[in-house]
C-alpha positions in Angstrom: -0.1 0.0 0.1 1.4 3.3 -1.1 0.7 7.1 0.5 1.2 9.9 -1.3 2.8 12.4 0.9 3.5 16.3 0.1 6.3 15.6 -2.1 6.7 11.8 -2.3 5.0 8.3 -2.3 5.5 6.3 1.2 5.3 2.5 1.1 3.7 1.6 4.5 5.1 -2.0 3.8 8.7 -1.0 3.8 8.3 1.7 6.4 7.0 -1.4 8.7 9.7 -3.5 8.0 12.4 -0.9 8.3 10.8 -0.4 12.1 10.7 -4.2 12.7 14.1 -4.9 11.8 15.5 -1.9 14.0 13.3 -2.7 17.1 12.7 -6.7 17.2 12.7 -6.4 20.8 9.5 -4.6 20.6 7.7 -7.4 19.2 8.9 -10.0 21.5 8.1 -7.5 24.5 4.3 -7.0 22.9 4.0 -10.8 22.7 5.7 -11.3 26.4 2.8 -8.9 27.8 0.1 -10.7 25.6 1.1 -14.2 27.1 1.1 -12.8 30.4 -2.2 -11.4 30.2 -3.6 -14.2 28.9 -1.9 -16.6 31.4 -2.8 -14.2 34.3 -6.5 -14.6 33.2 -6.4 -18.4 33.6 -4.6 -18.6 36.7 -7.0 -16.3 38.4 -10.0 -18.3 37.0 -8.2 -21.4 38.2 -7.4 -19.9 41.5 -10.9 -18.6 42.3 -12.8 -21.3 40.7 -14.2 -22.6 43.9 -14.5 -19.1 45.9 -17.5 -18.6 47.8 -19.2 -16.0 50.2 -22.1 -17.8 51.7 -24.2 -17.8 54.6 -24.4 -20.9 56.8 -28.0 -22.3 57.5 -30.9 -20.4 56.6 -31.3 -17.0 55.2 -34.3 -16.2 56.7 -34.9 -17.3 60.7 -38.4 -17.1 62.1 -38.4 -16.7 66.0 -41.4 -16.2 68.7 -40.7 -13.5 70.9 -38.3 -14.3 73.8 -36.7 -17.0 71.9 -33.1 -16.9 71.6 -31.4 -17.3 68.2 -27.4 -18.7 68.2 -26.2 -17.4 64.4 -24.4 -20.1 62.4 -22.5 -17.2 60.9 -21.0 -17.2 57.4 -18.1 -18.7 55.5 -15.8 -17.2 53.0 -13.3 -19.2 50.6 -10.9 -16.6 48.8 -8.3 -17.7 46.2 -9.1 -21.5 47.7 -8.1 -20.2 51.5 -10.8 -20.2 54.2 -10.9 -16.6 55.3 -14.0 -16.7 57.7 -12.0 -15.3 60.5 -12.1 -12.2 58.5 -16.0 -11.9 58.5 -17.4 -8.9 60.3 -21.0 -9.1 61.8 -23.7 -6.7 62.7 -26.7 -8.1 64.6 -30.0 -5.8 65.2 -32.2 -8.3 66.6 -33.9 -7.6 69.6 -35.5 -11.0 70.6 -38.1 -9.3 73.0 -39.4 -7.1 70.3 -41.8 -8.3 67.3 -40.1 -7.1 64.2 -37.9 -7.8 61.0 -34.4 -7.5 61.8 -30.7 -8.6 60.1 -27.5 -9.8 60.7 -24.9 -8.1 58.2 -21.8 -10.4 57.2 -19.2 -8.2 55.9 -15.7 -9.1 54.4 -12.9 -6.6 53.3 -11.1 -8.9 50.7 -9.0 -8.4 47.8 -11.1 -11.3 46.2 -14.6 -10.1 47.2 -14.0 -6.4 47.8 -16.4 -5.1 50.0 -19.2 -7.4 50.2 -22.1 -8.1 52.4 -24.2 -11.0 52.8 -27.8 -10.6 54.7 -29.7 -13.4 57.1 -33.2 -12.0 57.9 -34.7 -12.7 61.4 -38.4 -12.1 61.9 -39.4 -12.1 65.7 -43.2 -12.7 65.9 -45.7 -13.0 68.5 -46.6 -16.3 69.6 -49.1 -17.9 67.8 -47.9 -15.9 64.6 -45.7 -18.6 62.9 -45.9 -18.6 59.1 
């Protein structure tokens, strides 16, 4: 392919060959970067294929007023390792008052970022079970 410049015709193939001959390391560098990106994608996919952040037990719990609830917690697997010890839990349950409450589980982790999961707890008057 030829492109006409202001005063001369430039052959793009010749220009490209000239630059490739001068900088063969550039092609190698681009190839290595591309190979690294593809390899990194497959490595990350392999390392995270079984990762989870899940609540242990039921997501919604029904209690009668005054009934105690023992939370089962949550479990986090990040990059194939159990990091459940990093989970923070916030509990808003007042077992003495009817209402809808929640337990918030959060983790600040490289894999999951700042992800939260919720367990809902419904406290009801005796005889109002669903």
